C-alpha angles and dihedrals in degrees: 000000000000091000091052091049091048091051091048092051090048092050093048091049089048092051092049091048090050091050092049093048096047121014095021092073092054097040100027131098094054101080115148094201136060117248098037118250093255092051090045089055092052092046093047093049090049093047102039104022129252101297104043091033093053090047091052091046093051090047089053092050089052090055091054103096136108093271095044129094130277141197135064112349115166120193 
């Protein structure tokens, strides 16, 4: 199970790095929350593990819209 979790963490980190290197430049700079959604995902995965952390990160991304909240929101 540890190997599966380690692979999942690695894949999530890889996806976030890919987002930051490609789409992040076009969509970035307009984040409503602090830390940014990509940093929140990395922090949540580190704090809660790959499954719960990814769920919390996806939940946060779903809250990121013009009618959503804003401000400081730690994982």
